[in-house]
Backbone as XML, in Angstrom:
<?xml version="1.0"?>
<chain id="A" units="angstrom">
  <residue number="1" name="MET">
    <atom name="N" x="130.072" y="24.411" z="59.970"/>
    <atom name="CA" x="130.465" y="25.281" z="58.887"/>
    <atom name="C" x="129.317" y="25.392" z="57.906"/>
  </residue>
  <residue number="2" name="ALA">
    <atom name="N" x="129.075" y="26.600" z="57.452"/>
    <atom name="CA" x="127.999" y="26.819" z="56.490"/>
    <atom name="C" x="128.452" y="26.389" z="55.100"/>
  </residue>
  <residue number="3" name="ASN">
    <atom name="N" x="127.749" y="25.445" z="54.535"/>
    <atom name="CA" x="128.067" y="25.011" z="53.176"/>
    <atom name="C" x="127.614" y="26.070" z="52.186"/>
  </residue>
  <residue number="4" name="GLY">
    <atom name="N" x="128.358" y="26.187" z="51.112"/>
    <atom name="CA" x="127.983" y="27.131" z="50.081"/>
    <atom name="C" x="128.381" y="28.561" z="50.367"/>
  </residue>
  <residue number="5" name="HIS">
    <atom name="N" x="129.180" y="28.782" z="51.414"/>
    <atom name="CA" x="129.690" y="30.111" z="51.716"/>
    <atom name="C" x="131.196" y="30.103" z="51.505"/>
  </residue>
  <residue number="6" name="ALA">
    <atom name="N" x="131.729" y="31.254" z="51.081"/>
    <atom name="CA" x="133.173" y="31.388" z="50.903"/>
    <atom name="C" x="133.725" y="32.243" z="52.040"/>
  </residue>
  <residue number="7" name="TYR">
    <atom name="N" x="134.857" y="31.816" z="52.572"/>
    <atom name="CA" x="135.521" y="32.519" z="53.666"/>
    <atom name="C" x="136.910" y="32.928" z="53.199"/>
  </residue>
  <residue number="8" name="VAL">
    <atom name="N" x="137.224" y="34.218" z="53.312"/>
    <atom name="CA" x="138.523" y="34.737" z="52.888"/>
    <atom name="C" x="139.389" y="34.930" z="54.126"/>
  </residue>
  <residue number="9" name="VAL">
    <atom name="N" x="140.556" y="34.262" z="54.122"/>
    <atom name="CA" x="141.451" y="34.267" z="55.276"/>
    <atom name="C" x="142.828" y="34.761" z="54.846"/>
  </residue>
  <residue number="10" name="GLN">
    <atom name="N" x="143.385" y="35.713" z="55.602"/>
    <atom name="CA" x="144.724" y="36.238" z="55.340"/>
    <atom name="C" x="145.762" y="35.321" z="55.961"/>
  </residue>
  <residue number="11" name="LYS">
    <atom name="N" x="146.832" y="35.048" z="55.204"/>
    <atom name="CA" x="147.955" y="34.256" z="55.726"/>
    <atom name="C" x="149.250" y="34.970" z="55.385"/>
  </residue>
  <residue number="12" name="ASP">
    <atom name="N" x="150.265" y="34.742" z="56.206"/>
    <atom name="CA" x="151.589" y="35.293" z="55.929"/>
    <atom name="C" x="152.208" y="34.574" z="54.741"/>
  </residue>
  <residue number="13" name="ASN">
    <atom name="N" x="152.934" y="35.340" z="53.924"/>
    <atom name="CA" x="153.675" y="34.771" z="52.804"/>
    <atom name="C" x="154.847" y="35.694" z="52.508"/>
  </residue>
  <residue number="14" name="ALA">
    <atom name="N" x="156.024" y="35.323" z="52.951"/>
    <atom name="CA" x="157.212" y="36.164" z="52.793"/>
    <atom name="C" x="157.599" y="36.358" z="51.335"/>
  </residue>
  <residue number="15" name="GLU">
    <atom name="N" x="157.168" y="35.471" z="50.456"/>
    <atom name="CA" x="157.525" y="35.572" z="49.039"/>
    <atom name="C" x="156.706" y="36.641" z="48.313"/>
  </residue>
  <residue number="16" name="ASN">
    <atom name="N" x="155.584" y="37.050" z="48.880"/>
    <atom name="CA" x="154.734" y="38.067" z="48.281"/>
    <atom name="C" x="155.235" y="39.437" z="48.734"/>
  </residue>
  <residue number="17" name="ALA">
    <atom name="N" x="155.194" y="40.436" z="47.868"/>
    <atom name="CA" x="155.690" y="41.767" z="48.205"/>
    <atom name="C" x="154.975" y="42.360" z="49.417"/>
  </residue>
  <residue number="18" name="SER">
    <atom name="N" x="153.694" y="42.085" z="49.565"/>
    <atom name="CA" x="152.941" y="42.621" z="50.701"/>
    <atom name="C" x="153.183" y="41.813" z="51.976"/>
  </residue>
  <residue number="19" name="GLY">
    <atom name="N" x="153.721" y="40.602" z="51.824"/>
    <atom name="CA" x="153.934" y="39.731" z="52.968"/>
    <atom name="C" x="152.742" y="38.862" z="53.305"/>
  </residue>
  <residue number="20" name="PHE">
    <atom name="N" x="151.671" y="38.968" z="52.501"/>
    <atom name="CA" x="150.450" y="38.208" z="52.768"/>
    <atom name="C" x="149.919" y="37.567" z="51.494"/>
  </residue>
  <residue number="21" name="GLU">
    <atom name="N" x="149.064" y="36.574" z="51.693"/>
    <atom name="CA" x="148.250" y="36.024" z="50.620"/>
    <atom name="C" x="146.886" y="35.731" z="51.222"/>
  </residue>
  <residue number="22" name="TYR">
    <atom name="N" x="145.904" y="35.552" z="50.379"/>
    <atom name="CA" x="144.531" y="35.358" z="50.847"/>
    <atom name="C" x="143.995" y="34.047" z="50.313"/>
  </residue>
  <residue number="23" name="HIS">
    <atom name="N" x="143.496" y="33.228" z="51.231"/>
    <atom name="CA" x="142.953" y="31.919" z="50.877"/>
    <atom name="C" x="141.435" y="31.990" z="50.909"/>
  </residue>
  <residue number="24" name="VAL">
    <atom name="N" x="140.804" y="31.437" z="49.876"/>
    <atom name="CA" x="139.348" y="31.317" z="49.846"/>
    <atom name="C" x="139.008" y="29.888" z="50.242"/>
  </residue>
  <residue number="25" name="TRP">
    <atom name="N" x="138.271" y="29.742" z="51.344"/>
    <atom name="CA" x="137.843" y="28.435" z="51.850"/>
    <atom name="C" x="136.382" y="28.225" z="51.498"/>
  </residue>
  <residue number="26" name="VAL">
    <atom name="N" x="136.066" y="27.066" z="50.941"/>
    <atom name="CA" x="134.683" y="26.661" z="50.672"/>
    <atom name="C" x="134.555" y="25.202" z="51.094"/>
  </residue>
  <residue number="27" name="ASN">
    <atom name="N" x="133.548" y="24.913" z="51.895"/>
    <atom name="CA" x="133.303" y="23.539" z="52.364"/>
    <atom name="C" x="134.544" y="22.904" z="52.998"/>
  </residue>
  <residue number="28" name="GLY">
    <atom name="N" x="135.296" y="23.698" z="53.771"/>
    <atom name="CA" x="136.436" y="23.169" z="54.509"/>
    <atom name="C" x="137.710" y="22.985" z="53.718"/>
  </residue>
  <residue number="29" name="LYS">
    <atom name="N" x="137.751" y="23.481" z="52.472"/>
    <atom name="CA" x="138.950" y="23.341" z="51.640"/>
    <atom name="C" x="139.333" y="24.682" z="51.033"/>
  </residue>
  <residue number="30" name="VAL">
    <atom name="N" x="140.632" y="24.889" z="50.860"/>
    <atom name="CA" x="141.106" y="26.075" z="50.152"/>
    <atom name="C" x="140.893" y="25.831" z="48.664"/>
  </residue>
  <residue number="31" name="VAL">
    <atom name="N" x="140.127" y="26.726" z="48.030"/>
    <atom name="CA" x="139.826" y="26.551" z="46.610"/>
    <atom name="C" x="140.494" y="27.604" z="45.734"/>
  </residue>
  <residue number="32" name="LYS">
    <atom name="N" x="141.054" y="28.652" z="46.362"/>
    <atom name="CA" x="141.701" y="29.710" z="45.587"/>
    <atom name="C" x="142.668" y="30.450" z="46.499"/>
  </residue>
  <residue number="33" name="ILE">
    <atom name="N" x="143.826" y="30.832" z="45.958"/>
    <atom name="CA" x="144.800" y="31.652" z="46.679"/>
    <atom name="C" x="145.079" y="32.874" z="45.818"/>
  </residue>
  <residue number="34" name="THR">
    <atom name="N" x="144.986" y="34.063" z="46.430"/>
    <atom name="CA" x="145.191" y="35.304" z="45.687"/>
    <atom name="C" x="146.158" y="36.213" z="46.443"/>
  </residue>
  <residue number="35" name="VAL">
    <atom name="N" x="146.522" y="37.314" z="45.797"/>
    <atom name="CA" x="147.459" y="38.272" z="46.374"/>
    <atom name="C" x="146.725" y="39.325" z="47.205"/>
  </residue>
  <residue number="36" name="THR">
    <atom name="N" x="145.468" y="39.647" z="46.849"/>
    <atom name="CA" x="144.721" y="40.663" z="47.587"/>
    <atom name="C" x="143.398" y="40.106" z="48.096"/>
  </residue>
  <residue number="37" name="GLN">
    <atom name="N" x="142.915" y="40.718" z="49.168"/>
    <atom name="CA" x="141.620" y="40.332" z="49.719"/>
    <atom name="C" x="140.507" y="40.613" z="48.713"/>
  </residue>
  <residue number="38" name="LYS">
    <atom name="N" x="140.582" y="41.748" z="48.035"/>
    <atom name="CA" x="139.560" y="42.109" z="47.047"/>
    <atom name="C" x="139.506" y="41.086" z="45.924"/>
  </residue>
  <residue number="39" name="GLU">
    <atom name="N" x="140.664" y="40.682" z="45.437"/>
    <atom name="CA" x="140.712" y="39.676" z="44.371"/>
    <atom name="C" x="140.068" y="38.365" z="44.832"/>
  </residue>
  <residue number="40" name="ALA">
    <atom name="N" x="140.349" y="37.964" z="46.065"/>
    <atom name="CA" x="139.778" y="36.724" z="46.606"/>
    <atom name="C" x="138.265" y="36.837" z="46.736"/>
  </residue>
  <residue number="41" name="ALA">
    <atom name="N" x="137.798" y="37.937" z="47.316"/>
    <atom name="CA" x="136.359" y="38.121" z="47.516"/>
    <atom name="C" x="135.631" y="38.256" z="46.185"/>
  </residue>
  <residue number="42" name="ASP">
    <atom name="N" x="136.198" y="39.007" z="45.261"/>
    <atom name="CA" x="135.556" y="39.171" z="43.951"/>
    <atom name="C" x="135.484" y="37.849" z="43.197"/>
  </residue>
  <residue number="43" name="TRP">
    <atom name="N" x="136.514" y="37.017" z="43.317"/>
    <atom name="CA" x="136.484" y="35.694" z="42.684"/>
    <atom name="C" x="135.330" y="34.872" z="43.239"/>
  </residue>
  <residue number="44" name="ALA">
    <atom name="N" x="135.183" y="34.878" z="44.572"/>
    <atom name="CA" x="134.111" y="34.106" z="45.211"/>
    <atom name="C" x="132.735" y="34.629" z="44.814"/>
  </residue>
  <residue number="45" name="ILE">
    <atom name="N" x="132.594" y="35.943" z="44.728"/>
    <atom name="CA" x="131.320" y="36.532" z="44.299"/>
    <atom name="C" x="131.003" y="36.107" z="42.874"/>
  </residue>
  <residue number="46" name="ASP">
    <atom name="N" x="132.010" y="36.133" z="42.005"/>
    <atom name="CA" x="131.810" y="35.707" z="40.611"/>
    <atom name="C" x="131.367" y="34.250" z="40.524"/>
  </residue>
  <residue number="47" name="LYS">
    <atom name="N" x="131.786" y="33.430" z="41.494"/>
    <atom name="CA" x="131.390" y="32.015" z="41.523"/>
    <atom name="C" x="130.030" y="31.818" z="42.187"/>
  </residue>
  <residue number="48" name="GLY">
    <atom name="N" x="129.443" y="32.901" z="42.716"/>
    <atom name="CA" x="128.110" y="32.824" z="43.298"/>
    <atom name="C" x="128.046" y="32.543" z="44.787"/>
  </residue>
  <residue number="49" name="TYR">
    <atom name="N" x="129.165" y="32.671" z="45.489"/>
    <atom name="CA" x="129.186" y="32.404" z="46.929"/>
    <atom name="C" x="128.885" y="33.670" z="47.733"/>
  </residue>
  <residue number="50" name="PRO">
    <atom name="N" x="128.134" y="33.550" z="48.833"/>
    <atom name="CA" x="128.115" y="34.638" z="49.813"/>
    <atom name="C" x="129.506" y="34.671" z="50.464"/>
  </residue>
  <residue number="51" name="VAL">
    <atom name="N" x="130.076" y="35.855" z="50.620"/>
    <atom name="CA" x="131.474" y="35.965" z="51.057"/>
    <atom name="C" x="131.562" y="36.520" z="52.475"/>
  </residue>
  <residue number="52" name="HIS">
    <atom name="N" x="132.426" y="35.897" z="53.268"/>
    <atom name="CA" x="132.730" y="36.348" z="54.623"/>
    <atom name="C" x="134.245" y="36.518" z="54.712"/>
  </residue>
  <residue number="53" name="VAL">
    <atom name="N" x="134.667" y="37.628" z="55.325"/>
    <atom name="CA" x="136.086" y="37.943" z="55.435"/>
    <atom name="C" x="136.487" y="37.879" z="56.908"/>
  </residue>
  <residue number="54" name="ALA">
    <atom name="N" x="137.647" y="37.276" z="57.181"/>
    <atom name="CA" x="138.128" y="37.153" z="58.558"/>
    <atom name="C" x="138.362" y="38.530" z="59.161"/>
  </residue>
  <residue number="55" name="ARG">
    <atom name="N" x="137.931" y="38.699" z="60.407"/>
    <atom name="CA" x="138.151" y="39.955" z="61.131"/>
    <atom name="C" x="139.572" y="40.051" z="61.676"/>
  </residue>
  <residue number="56" name="VAL">
    <atom name="N" x="140.217" y="38.924" z="61.897"/>
    <atom name="CA" x="141.566" y="38.885" z="62.464"/>
    <atom name="C" x="142.457" y="38.036" z="61.572"/>
  </residue>
  <residue number="57" name="ARG">
    <atom name="N" x="143.767" y="38.188" z="61.766"/>
    <atom name="CA" x="144.712" y="37.413" z="60.965"/>
    <atom name="C" x="144.618" y="35.939" z="61.275"/>
  </residue>
  <residue number="58" name="PHE">
    <atom name="N" x="145.065" y="35.156" z="60.329"/>
    <atom name="CA" x="145.060" y="33.703" z="60.438"/>
    <atom name="C" x="145.969" y="33.271" z="61.580"/>
  </residue>
  <residue number="59" name="THR">
    <atom name="N" x="145.438" y="32.511" z="62.521"/>
    <atom name="CA" x="146.230" y="32.032" z="63.656"/>
    <atom name="C" x="146.153" y="30.518" z="63.790"/>
  </residue>
  <residue number="60" name="GLY">
    <atom name="N" x="145.637" y="29.852" z="62.820"/>
    <atom name="CA" x="145.437" y="28.404" z="62.834"/>
    <atom name="C" x="144.289" y="28.100" z="61.889"/>
  </residue>
  <residue number="61" name="LEU">
    <atom name="N" x="143.646" y="26.983" z="62.083"/>
    <atom name="CA" x="142.493" y="26.688" z="61.243"/>
    <atom name="C" x="141.367" y="27.659" z="61.560"/>
  </residue>
  <residue number="62" name="PRO">
    <atom name="N" x="140.702" y="28.199" z="60.539"/>
    <atom name="CA" x="139.622" y="29.152" z="60.783"/>
    <atom name="C" x="138.441" y="28.496" z="61.505"/>
  </residue>
  <residue number="63" name="ASP">
    <atom name="N" x="137.797" y="29.268" z="62.373"/>
    <atom name="CA" x="136.604" y="28.798" z="63.082"/>
    <atom name="C" x="135.378" y="29.301" z="62.322"/>
  </residue>
  <residue number="64" name="PHE">
    <atom name="N" x="134.914" y="28.515" z="61.364"/>
    <atom name="CA" x="133.820" y="28.930" z="60.496"/>
    <atom name="C" x="132.505" y="29.098" z="61.251"/>
  </residue>
  <residue number="65" name="ASP">
    <atom name="N" x="132.345" y="28.407" z="62.364"/>
    <atom name="CA" x="131.087" y="28.437" z="63.104"/>
    <atom name="C" x="130.993" y="29.590" z="64.101"/>
  </residue>
  <residue number="66" name="ASN">
    <atom name="N" x="132.041" y="30.379" z="64.240"/>
    <atom name="CA" x="132.024" y="31.502" z="65.173"/>
    <atom name="C" x="131.791" y="32.800" z="64.398"/>
  </residue>
  <residue number="67" name="PRO">
    <atom name="N" x="130.578" y="33.358" z="64.467"/>
    <atom name="CA" x="130.278" y="34.563" z="63.684"/>
    <atom name="C" x="131.110" y="35.777" z="64.083"/>
  </residue>
  <residue number="68" name="ASN">
    <atom name="N" x="131.688" y="35.774" z="65.289"/>
    <atom name="CA" x="132.528" y="36.897" z="65.711"/>
    <atom name="C" x="133.834" y="36.967" z="64.930"/>
  </residue>
  <residue number="69" name="HIS">
    <atom name="N" x="134.209" y="35.904" z="64.261"/>
    <atom name="CA" x="135.462" y="35.880" z="63.500"/>
    <atom name="C" x="135.299" y="36.395" z="62.074"/>
  </residue>
  <residue number="70" name="TRP">
    <atom name="N" x="134.066" y="36.700" z="61.661"/>
    <atom name="CA" x="133.802" y="37.009" z="60.256"/>
    <atom name="C" x="132.968" y="38.268" z="60.095"/>
  </residue>
  <residue number="71" name="ARG">
    <atom name="N" x="133.182" y="38.942" z="58.974"/>
    <atom name="CA" x="132.286" y="40.023" z="58.558"/>
    <atom name="C" x="131.883" y="39.734" z="57.124"/>
  </residue>
  <residue number="72" name="GLU">
    <atom name="N" x="130.678" y="40.149" z="56.775"/>
    <atom name="CA" x="130.240" y="39.949" z="55.396"/>
    <atom name="C" x="130.970" y="40.930" z="54.501"/>
  </residue>
  <residue number="73" name="TYR">
    <atom name="N" x="131.315" y="40.467" z="53.331"/>
    <atom name="CA" x="131.972" y="41.321" z="52.348"/>
    <atom name="C" x="130.893" y="42.079" z="51.588"/>
  </residue>
  <residue number="74" name="PRO">
    <atom name="N" x="131.123" y="43.370" z="51.383"/>
    <atom name="CA" x="130.084" y="44.164" z="50.692"/>
    <atom name="C" x="129.726" y="43.578" z="49.399"/>
  </residue>
</chain>
């Protein structure tokens, strides 16, 4: 896993109106949970992290070392 990078992962959440929430992972830990992907990515950018967003929905623990699972956030 690349240290110092933030990874935004979508998870199901029935309590949220959209049915999803977004977790920001840094150094193997969830450091922020938001309602939108943009909010999660913008938070990470504000903290100075390069941001990567999952290409597919959360299906277990994210594979941070597989570049095919991630795209860079603009």
